[in-house]
Backbone as XML, in Angstrom:
<?xml version="1.0"?>
<chain id="A" units="angstrom">
  <residue number="1" name="MET">
    <atom name="N" x="20.024" y="29.030" z="-7.023"/>
    <atom name="CA" x="20.755" y="27.873" z="-7.507"/>
    <atom name="C" x="20.920" y="26.831" z="-6.405"/>
  </residue>
  <residue number="2" name="PHE">
    <atom name="N" x="21.143" y="27.326" z="-5.186"/>
    <atom name="CA" x="21.326" y="26.399" z="-4.070"/>
    <atom name="C" x="20.054" y="25.596" z="-3.807"/>
  </residue>
  <residue number="3" name="ARG">
    <atom name="N" x="18.883" y="26.230" z="-3.962"/>
    <atom name="CA" x="17.617" y="25.534" z="-3.728"/>
    <atom name="C" x="17.434" y="24.389" z="-4.718"/>
  </residue>
  <residue number="4" name="LEU">
    <atom name="N" x="17.788" y="24.613" z="-5.965"/>
    <atom name="CA" x="17.662" y="23.578" z="-6.985"/>
    <atom name="C" x="18.582" y="22.402" z="-6.669"/>
  </residue>
  <residue number="5" name="LEU">
    <atom name="N" x="19.807" y="22.699" z="-6.316"/>
    <atom name="CA" x="20.765" y="21.650" z="-5.975"/>
    <atom name="C" x="20.307" y="20.879" z="-4.742"/>
  </residue>
  <residue number="6" name="ARG">
    <atom name="N" x="19.833" y="21.583" z="-3.740"/>
    <atom name="CA" x="19.350" y="20.933" z="-2.520"/>
    <atom name="C" x="18.154" y="20.041" z="-2.822"/>
  </residue>
  <residue number="7" name="THR">
    <atom name="N" x="17.248" y="20.508" z="-3.669"/>
    <atom name="CA" x="16.082" y="19.707" z="-4.034"/>
    <atom name="C" x="16.497" y="18.442" z="-4.775"/>
  </residue>
  <residue number="8" name="LEU">
    <atom name="N" x="17.425" y="18.559" z="-5.705"/>
    <atom name="CA" x="17.902" y="17.389" z="-6.438"/>
    <atom name="C" x="18.561" y="16.371" z="-5.512"/>
  </residue>
  <residue number="9" name="ILE">
    <atom name="N" x="19.345" y="16.849" z="-4.570"/>
    <atom name="CA" x="20.001" y="15.944" z="-3.617"/>
    <atom name="C" x="18.965" y="15.247" z="-2.742"/>
  </residue>
  <residue number="10" name="LEU">
    <atom name="N" x="17.968" y="15.980" z="-2.264"/>
    <atom name="CA" x="16.939" y="15.368" z="-1.425"/>
    <atom name="C" x="16.110" y="14.351" z="-2.200"/>
  </residue>
  <residue number="11" name="VAL">
    <atom name="N" x="15.798" y="14.640" z="-3.445"/>
    <atom name="CA" x="15.046" y="13.692" z="-4.271"/>
    <atom name="C" x="15.881" y="12.441" z="-4.509"/>
  </residue>
  <residue number="12" name="MET">
    <atom name="N" x="17.171" y="12.607" z="-4.745"/>
    <atom name="CA" x="18.052" y="11.458" z="-4.962"/>
    <atom name="C" x="18.135" y="10.590" z="-3.696"/>
  </residue>
  <residue number="13" name="ILE">
    <atom name="N" x="18.238" y="11.202" z="-2.546"/>
    <atom name="CA" x="18.290" y="10.456" z="-1.284"/>
    <atom name="C" x="16.975" y="9.719" z="-1.047"/>
  </residue>
  <residue number="14" name="ALA">
    <atom name="N" x="15.854" y="10.376" z="-1.325"/>
    <atom name="CA" x="14.549" y="9.733" z="-1.149"/>
    <atom name="C" x="14.391" y="8.548" z="-2.101"/>
  </residue>
  <residue number="15" name="PHE">
    <atom name="N" x="14.854" y="8.687" z="-3.321"/>
    <atom name="CA" x="14.776" y="7.601" z="-4.294"/>
    <atom name="C" x="15.593" y="6.395" z="-3.840"/>
  </residue>
  <residue number="16" name="ILE">
    <atom name="N" x="16.803" y="6.627" z="-3.380"/>
    <atom name="CA" x="17.663" y="5.534" z="-2.919"/>
    <atom name="C" x="17.063" y="4.862" z="-1.700"/>
  </residue>
  <residue number="17" name="ALA">
    <atom name="N" x="16.517" y="5.646" z="-0.771"/>
    <atom name="CA" x="15.884" y="5.070" z="0.419"/>
    <atom name="C" x="14.679" y="4.222" z="0.031"/>
  </residue>
  <residue number="18" name="GLY">
    <atom name="N" x="13.902" y="4.681" z="-0.931"/>
    <atom name="CA" x="12.752" y="3.912" z="-1.402"/>
    <atom name="C" x="13.164" y="2.612" z="-2.063"/>
  </residue>
  <residue number="19" name="MET">
    <atom name="N" x="14.213" y="2.647" z="-2.848"/>
    <atom name="CA" x="14.702" y="1.424" z="-3.498"/>
    <atom name="C" x="15.171" y="0.404" z="-2.460"/>
  </residue>
  <residue number="20" name="LEU">
    <atom name="N" x="15.897" y="0.860" z="-1.449"/>
    <atom name="CA" x="16.366" y="-0.051" z="-0.402"/>
    <atom name="C" x="15.200" y="-0.637" z="0.389"/>
  </residue>
  <residue number="21" name="TYR">
    <atom name="N" x="14.198" y="0.192" z="0.659"/>
    <atom name="CA" x="13.018" y="-0.264" z="1.402"/>
    <atom name="C" x="12.269" y="-1.343" z="0.606"/>
  </residue>
  <residue number="22" name="GLU">
    <atom name="N" x="12.056" y="-1.113" z="-0.668"/>
    <atom name="CA" x="11.347" y="-2.082" z="-1.501"/>
    <atom name="C" x="12.142" y="-3.374" z="-1.662"/>
  </residue>
  <residue number="23" name="ARG">
    <atom name="N" x="13.452" y="-3.260" z="-1.780"/>
    <atom name="CA" x="14.289" y="-4.455" z="-1.917"/>
    <atom name="C" x="14.213" y="-5.319" z="-0.670"/>
  </residue>
  <residue number="24" name="ASP">
    <atom name="N" x="14.207" y="-4.668" z="0.495"/>
    <atom name="CA" x="14.093" y="-5.403" z="1.749"/>
    <atom name="C" x="12.721" y="-6.065" z="1.852"/>
  </residue>
  <residue number="25" name="GLY">
    <atom name="N" x="11.681" y="-5.370" z="1.397"/>
    <atom name="CA" x="10.333" y="-5.954" z="1.404"/>
    <atom name="C" x="10.239" y="-7.155" z="0.478"/>
  </residue>
  <residue number="26" name="SER">
    <atom name="N" x="10.865" y="-7.076" z="-0.677"/>
    <atom name="CA" x="10.864" y="-8.201" z="-1.616"/>
    <atom name="C" x="11.590" y="-9.408" z="-1.017"/>
  </residue>
  <residue number="27" name="LYS">
    <atom name="N" x="12.653" y="-9.133" z="-0.297"/>
    <atom name="CA" x="13.408" y="-10.214" z="0.344"/>
    <atom name="C" x="12.546" y="-10.921" z="1.392"/>
  </residue>
  <residue number="28" name="ASP">
    <atom name="N" x="11.813" y="-10.148" z="2.177"/>
    <atom name="CA" x="10.934" y="-10.732" z="3.195"/>
    <atom name="C" x="9.821" y="-11.562" z="2.552"/>
  </residue>
  <residue number="29" name="ILE">
    <atom name="N" x="9.229" y="-11.053" z="1.480"/>
    <atom name="CA" x="8.171" y="-11.797" z="0.788"/>
    <atom name="C" x="8.721" y="-13.102" z="0.233"/>
  </residue>
  <residue number="30" name="CYS">
    <atom name="N" x="9.901" y="-13.064" z="-0.313"/>
    <atom name="CA" x="10.528" y="-14.269" z="-0.869"/>
    <atom name="C" x="10.754" y="-15.313" z="0.218"/>
  </residue>
  <residue number="31" name="GLN">
    <atom name="N" x="11.311" y="-14.895" z="1.329"/>
    <atom name="CA" x="11.602" y="-15.828" z="2.411"/>
    <atom name="C" x="10.331" y="-16.366" z="3.058"/>
  </residue>
  <residue number="32" name="ASN">
    <atom name="N" x="9.291" y="-15.537" z="3.187"/>
    <atom name="CA" x="8.030" y="-15.999" z="3.757"/>
    <atom name="C" x="7.314" y="-16.976" z="2.835"/>
  </residue>
  <residue number="33" name="GLY">
    <atom name="N" x="7.572" y="-16.891" z="1.541"/>
    <atom name="CA" x="6.968" y="-17.794" z="0.577"/>
    <atom name="C" x="7.743" y="-19.084" z="0.399"/>
  </residue>
  <residue number="34" name="GLY">
    <atom name="N" x="8.805" y="-19.265" z="1.143"/>
    <atom name="CA" x="9.586" y="-20.492" z="1.067"/>
    <atom name="C" x="10.715" y="-20.428" z="0.061"/>
  </residue>
  <residue number="35" name="GLY">
    <atom name="N" x="10.946" y="-19.255" z="-0.508"/>
    <atom name="CA" x="12.018" y="-19.108" z="-1.490"/>
    <atom name="C" x="13.353" y="-18.843" z="-0.830"/>
  </residue>
  <residue number="36" name="LEU">
    <atom name="N" x="14.365" y="-18.794" z="-1.654"/>
    <atom name="CA" x="15.723" y="-18.526" z="-1.182"/>
    <atom name="C" x="16.238" y="-17.304" z="-1.913"/>
  </residue>
  <residue number="37" name="TRP">
    <atom name="N" x="16.748" y="-16.312" z="-1.178"/>
    <atom name="CA" x="17.214" y="-15.050" z="-1.743"/>
    <atom name="C" x="18.703" y="-15.183" z="-2.044"/>
  </residue>
  <residue number="38" name="ILE">
    <atom name="N" x="19.049" y="-15.218" z="-3.334"/>
    <atom name="CA" x="20.442" y="-15.361" z="-3.742"/>
    <atom name="C" x="20.806" y="-14.191" z="-4.646"/>
  </residue>
  <residue number="39" name="GLU">
    <atom name="N" x="21.691" y="-13.326" z="-4.189"/>
    <atom name="CA" x="22.206" y="-12.192" z="-4.955"/>
    <atom name="C" x="21.103" y="-11.424" z="-5.677"/>
  </residue>
  <residue number="40" name="ASN">
    <atom name="N" x="20.132" y="-10.940" z="-4.926"/>
    <atom name="CA" x="19.025" y="-10.110" z="-5.413"/>
    <atom name="C" x="18.062" y="-10.852" z="-6.328"/>
  </residue>
  <residue number="41" name="ILE">
    <atom name="N" x="18.058" y="-12.167" z="-6.291"/>
    <atom name="CA" x="17.131" y="-12.979" z="-7.083"/>
    <atom name="C" x="16.444" y="-13.948" z="-6.136"/>
  </residue>
  <residue number="42" name="CYS">
    <atom name="N" x="15.114" y="-14.030" z="-6.267"/>
    <atom name="CA" x="14.355" y="-14.968" z="-5.446"/>
    <atom name="C" x="14.258" y="-16.295" z="-6.190"/>
  </residue>
  <residue number="43" name="VAL">
    <atom name="N" x="14.774" y="-17.335" z="-5.570"/>
    <atom name="CA" x="14.707" y="-18.674" z="-6.147"/>
    <atom name="C" x="13.571" y="-19.395" z="-5.436"/>
  </residue>
  <residue number="44" name="GLY">
    <atom name="N" x="12.594" y="-19.863" z="-6.202"/>
    <atom name="CA" x="11.410" y="-20.491" z="-5.643"/>
    <atom name="C" x="11.726" y="-21.798" z="-4.933"/>
  </residue>
  <residue number="45" name="PRO">
    <atom name="N" x="10.791" y="-22.269" z="-4.102"/>
    <atom name="CA" x="11.027" y="-23.483" z="-3.331"/>
    <atom name="C" x="11.190" y="-24.723" z="-4.214"/>
  </residue>
  <residue number="46" name="GLU">
    <atom name="N" x="10.671" y="-24.697" z="-5.442"/>
    <atom name="CA" x="10.823" y="-25.872" z="-6.302"/>
    <atom name="C" x="12.248" y="-26.025" z="-6.815"/>
  </residue>
  <residue number="47" name="PHE">
    <atom name="N" x="13.069" y="-24.954" z="-6.711"/>
    <atom name="CA" x="14.447" y="-25.031" z="-7.165"/>
    <atom name="C" x="15.447" y="-25.155" z="-6.023"/>
  </residue>
  <residue number="48" name="THR">
    <atom name="N" x="14.973" y="-25.086" z="-4.788"/>
    <atom name="CA" x="15.870" y="-25.213" z="-3.636"/>
    <atom name="C" x="15.920" y="-26.668" z="-3.200"/>
  </residue>
  <residue number="49" name="GLN">
    <atom name="N" x="16.924" y="-26.997" z="-2.451"/>
    <atom name="CA" x="17.103" y="-28.395" z="-2.034"/>
    <atom name="C" x="16.336" y="-28.682" z="-0.777"/>
  </residue>
</chain>
């Protein structure tokens, strides 16, 4: 039973780490493309001032 619980916890931690990594990558792509990152949404350069 402990092995199953440990596996579930490790998978959950890996999933959260992957989500954070991808979110940070999306933020970098947005900023490099001239966009503005506002509350997890990339606003394109045509909408920024």
